[in-house]
C-alpha positions as CSV (number, residue, x, y, z in Angstrom):
1,X,0.0,0.0,0.0
2,X,1.2,3.5,-0.8
3,X,1.0,5.7,2.3
4,X,1.6,9.3,3.3
5,X,2.5,9.7,7.0
6,X,1.8,12.9,9.0
7,X,3.0,13.4,12.6
8,X,5.3,15.3,14.8
9,X,5.9,14.1,18.4
10,X,8.3,11.4,19.6
11,X,5.7,8.9,20.7
12,X,4.5,8.8,17.0
13,X,7.8,7.3,15.9
14,X,7.2,3.7,17.0
15,X,3.8,3.8,15.2
16,X,5.4,5.0,12.0
17,X,8.1,2.4,12.4
18,X,5.5,-0.3,12.5
19,X,3.9,0.9,9.2
20,X,7.3,1.0,7.5
21,X,8.3,-2.4,8.8
22,X,5.1,-3.9,7.5
23,X,6.3,-3.3,4.0
24,X,4.2,-0.4,2.9
25,X,5.6,2.2,0.5
26,X,6.0,5.5,2.2
27,X,5.5,8.2,-0.4
28,X,6.2,11.2,1.9
29,X,6.3,12.2,5.6
30,X,4.8,15.5,6.7
31,X,5.7,17.0,10.0
32,X,5.8,20.4,11.8
33,X,8.6,22.8,10.8
34,X,11.7,23.0,13.1
35,X,11.3,25.0,16.2
36,X,13.8,27.0,18.3
37,X,14.8,25.0,21.4
38,X,16.9,25.8,24.5
39,X,18.5,29.0,25.7
40,X,20.3,29.5,22.4
41,X,17.0,28.9,20.5
42,X,18.6,26.5,18.0
43,X,16.2,25.4,15.3
44,X,15.5,21.7,16.0
45,X,13.6,19.3,13.7
46,X,10.8,17.2,15.2
47,X,11.4,13.6,16.2
48,X,9.3,12.5,13.2
49,X,11.5,14.7,10.9
50,X,14.6,13.0,12.2
51,X,13.0,9.6,11.8
52,X,12.1,10.3,8.2
53,X,15.7,11.4,7.4
54,X,17.2,8.4,9.1
55,X,15.1,6.2,6.8
56,X,15.8,8.2,3.7
57,X,12.2,9.2,3.3
58,X,11.1,12.4,1.7
59,X,10.0,14.8,4.4
60,X,7.9,18.0,4.1
61,X,7.3,20.7,6.7
62,X,4.6,22.7,4.9
63,X,1.2,21.1,4.3
64,X,0.8,23.4,1.2
65,X,3.4,21.2,-0.5
66,X,1.0,18.2,-0.4
67,X,0.5,16.9,-3.9
68,X,0.1,13.1,-3.6
69,X,-2.3,10.4,-4.5
70,X,-1.7,7.6,-2.0
71,X,-3.8,4.7,-1.0
72,X,-4.0,6.0,2.5
73,X,-3.0,9.0,4.7
74,X,-2.0,8.1,8.3
75,X,-2.0,11.0,10.8
76,X,-0.9,10.8,14.4
77,X,-0.3,13.9,16.6
78,X,0.5,16.1,13.6
79,X,-0.9,19.4,14.9
80,X,-2.0,20.8,11.6
81,X,-5.6,21.0,10.3
82,X,-6.0,19.0,7.1
83,X,-7.7,20.8,4.2
84,X,-9.6,19.4,1.2
85,X,-6.5,18.9,-0.9
86,X,-5.4,16.2,1.6
87,X,-8.9,14.8,2.6
88,X,-10.0,14.3,-1.0
89,X,-6.7,12.6,-2.1
90,X,-7.2,9.3,-0.3
91,X,-8.9,7.8,2.8
92,X,-7.4,9.5,5.9
93,X,-7.1,7.8,9.3
94,X,-5.9,9.0,12.7
95,X,-4.9,7.5,16.0
96,X,-6.5,9.4,18.8
97,X,-5.9,8.4,22.5
98,X,-9.2,8.8,24.2
99,X,-12.7,7.3,24.3
100,X,-14.1,9.4,21.5
101,X,-16.1,11.6,21.5
102,X,-14.6,12.3,24.9
103,X,-11.4,14.5,25.0
104,X,-11.3,15.7,21.4
105,X,-8.6,18.2,20.7
106,X,-4.9,18.6,21.3
107,X,-4.2,17.1,24.8
108,X,-6.3,13.9,25.4
109,X,-3.5,12.1,27.3
110,X,-2.6,14.9,29.6
111,X,-6.2,15.7,30.3
112,X,-7.0,12.1,31.2
113,X,-4.1,12.0,33.7
114,X,-4.9,15.5,35.0
115,X,-8.5,14.4,35.7
116,X,-7.4,11.2,37.4
117,X,-8.9,8.8,34.9
118,X,-8.0,5.2,35.6
119,X,-8.8,4.1,32.0
120,X,-8.6,5.4,28.5
121,X,-8.6,4.1,25.0
122,X,-6.9,4.3,21.6
123,X,-9.2,4.9,18.7
124,X,-8.4,4.5,15.0
125,X,-10.7,6.8,13.2
126,X,-11.7,8.4,10.0
127,X,-10.5,12.0,9.5
128,X,-13.1,14.5,8.5
129,X,-13.2,18.3,8.2
130,X,-14.5,18.5,11.8
131,X,-11.9,18.0,14.6
132,X,-11.8,14.4,15.8
133,X,-15.4,13.9,14.8
134,X,-14.9,11.0,12.3
135,X,-16.3,7.5,12.4
136,X,-14.3,4.9,14.4
137,X,-12.8,1.7,12.9
138,X,-11.1,0.3,16.0
139,X,-11.0,1.1,19.7
140,X,-8.9,-0.5,22.4
141,X,-9.0,0.2,26.1
142,X,-6.0,0.5,28.4
143,X,-5.4,1.3,32.1
144,X,-3.7,4.3,33.6
145,X,-1.7,3.6,36.8
146,X,-2.0,6.1,39.7
147,X,1.6,7.2,39.2
148,X,1.8,7.0,35.4
149,X,3.1,10.1,33.8
150,X,2.4,11.6,30.4
151,X,5.5,9.8,29.1
152,X,4.3,6.5,30.5
153,X,0.9,6.7,28.9
154,X,2.4,7.9,25.6
155,X,4.5,4.7,25.5
156,X,1.4,2.6,26.1
157,X,-0.4,4.4,23.3
158,X,2.6,4.0,21.0
159,X,2.5,0.2,21.4
160,X,-1.3,-0.1,21.0
161,X,-1.4,2.3,18.1
162,X,1.4,0.5,16.3
163,X,-0.5,-2.8,16.6
164,X,-3.8,-1.2,15.4
165,X,-2.2,0.4,12.4
166,X,-0.5,-2.8,11.2
167,X,-3.7,-4.7,11.7
168,X,-5.9,-2.1,9.9
169,X,-3.6,-1.4,7.0
170,X,-3.3,-5.1,6.2
171,X,-6.9,-5.1,5.2
172,X,-8.8,-1.8,5.5
173,X,-12.0,-3.1,3.9
174,X,-12.5,-5.6,6.7
175,X,-13.4,-2.7,9.1
176,X,-16.7,-1.0,9.2
177,X,-16.7,2.6,10.4
178,X,-18.9,3.3,13.4
179,X,-20.3,6.8,14.2
180,X,-19.2,8.3,17.5
181,X,-21.9,8.1,20.2
182,X,-22.4,10.6,23.0
183,X,-21.8,14.3,23.8
184,X,-18.3,15.5,22.7
185,X,-15.9,17.0,25.3
186,X,-12.9,19.0,24.3
187,X,-9.4,19.5,25.6
188,X,-7.2,22.6,25.6
189,X,-3.5,23.0,25.1
190,X,-1.9,23.2,28.6
191,X,0.3,26.3,29.3
192,X,2.7,27.4,32.0
193,X,-0.2,28.8,34.0
194,X,-1.6,25.3,34.4
195,X,1.5,24.3,36.2
196,X,1.0,26.6,39.1
197,X,0.1,24.6,42.2
198,X,-3.0,25.6,44.2
199,X,-2.2,24.0,47.6
200,X,-5.9,24.2,48.6
201,X,-6.6,21.4,46.2
202,X,-6.5,17.8,47.5
203,X,-3.3,15.7,47.4
204,X,-4.6,13.5,44.6
205,X,-5.5,16.5,42.4
206,X,-2.0,18.0,42.8
207,X,-0.4,14.7,42.2
208,X,-2.4,14.3,39.0
209,X,-1.5,17.8,37.9
210,X,2.2,17.1,38.3
211,X,2.3,13.7,36.6
212,X,0.2,15.1,33.7
213,X,2.2,18.2,33.1
214,X,5.7,17.0,34.1
215,X,6.1,19.7,36.8
216,X,4.2,21.9,39.2
217,X,5.4,25.5,39.9
218,X,5.2,27.1,43.4
219,X,7.1,28.8,46.2
220,X,8.4,27.0,49.2
221,X,9.8,29.2,51.9
222,X,10.1,32.0,49.4
223,X,12.1,29.9,46.9
224,X,10.7,29.5,43.4
225,X,10.7,25.7,42.7
226,X,9.4,23.1,40.3
227,X,7.9,20.0,41.9
228,X,8.9,17.2,39.5
229,X,7.7,14.0,41.1
230,X,5.2,13.2,43.8
231,X,3.2,10.3,45.2
232,X,0.2,10.0,47.5
233,X,0.4,7.9,50.7
234,X,-2.4,7.7,53.2
235,X,-4.1,10.6,51.4
236,X,-1.1,12.8,51.9
237,X,1.0,14.3,49.1
238,X,4.7,13.4,49.3
239,X,7.2,15.3,47.2
240,X,9.9,13.0,45.8
241,X,11.9,15.3,43.4
242,X,12.1,19.1,43.2
243,X,14.1,21.7,41.3
244,X,14.8,25.2,42.7
245,X,15.0,27.7,39.9
246,X,18.5,27.9,38.6
247,X,19.6,24.7,40.2
248,X,19.7,21.0,39.3
249,X,16.9,18.6,40.3
250,X,17.3,17.1,43.7
251,X,15.4,14.7,46.0
252,X,13.1,16.2,48.6
253,X,15.3,15.3,51.6
254,X,18.2,17.3,50.1
255,X,16.0,20.3,49.5
256,X,14.7,20.2,53.1
257,X,18.3,19.8,54.5
258,X,19.1,23.1,52.7
259,X,16.4,24.9,54.7
260,X,18.4,24.2,57.9
261,X,15.4,23.3,60.0
262,X,13.2,26.1,59.0
263,X,9.4,25.5,59.1
264,X,8.3,24.5,55.6
265,X,5.8,26.9,54.1
266,X,4.1,25.9,50.8
267,X,3.1,28.7,48.4
268,X,4.9,31.3,50.4
């Protein structure tokens, strides 16, 4: 089968690997343009861009360059809205990590963790002009552990999504699309403001916030810090790793030792 791949993030790479290794002909790979990264703002290609180059596949960073007639377009975490020139060129399918129509939009994994969901799903769906609204070909459930981070869940989704794509692309006509059922809910793109810890929230809510976003920002004894890792024991939040601004990450005990016995004040 002749396929065009579209994706950007690192957790997409194992899925695209599975498509390539299944023997399909990859006509082109579309990904987001390189972005400035780090203090020096060095233009850095996306993980999918690097993957395409490593496999000598033609790679494009502008959707306006699309001019192909494949058998299938496969899209995973691309971050670009597809227009008629793509949608009319071939059947287009997408891997979306949620129980659709729940959690449509840009951050279904982080939102599920932030909300403390214990289960989610991976859907292989049709792409339409409406965001994440297409019919579903396959859906597989998975569990989210109480300490799973966004990276942990992305690895799970990568494996499930890879298996689903290989299975589906081997015989697409065997799968009947099923309309989404229920009232849609939508996610938003999380920002730095979402990382600010509100200590009046419960231990579990704060823990979910940190594992979903990778860090929570606050003041402890007047020091600006990022809380990097937590757990909940006996309904109490325990900080495991922390990073004062301008310093390297450290364990909680080392940070407390640096306070020289002072009473710990959160958010102050």
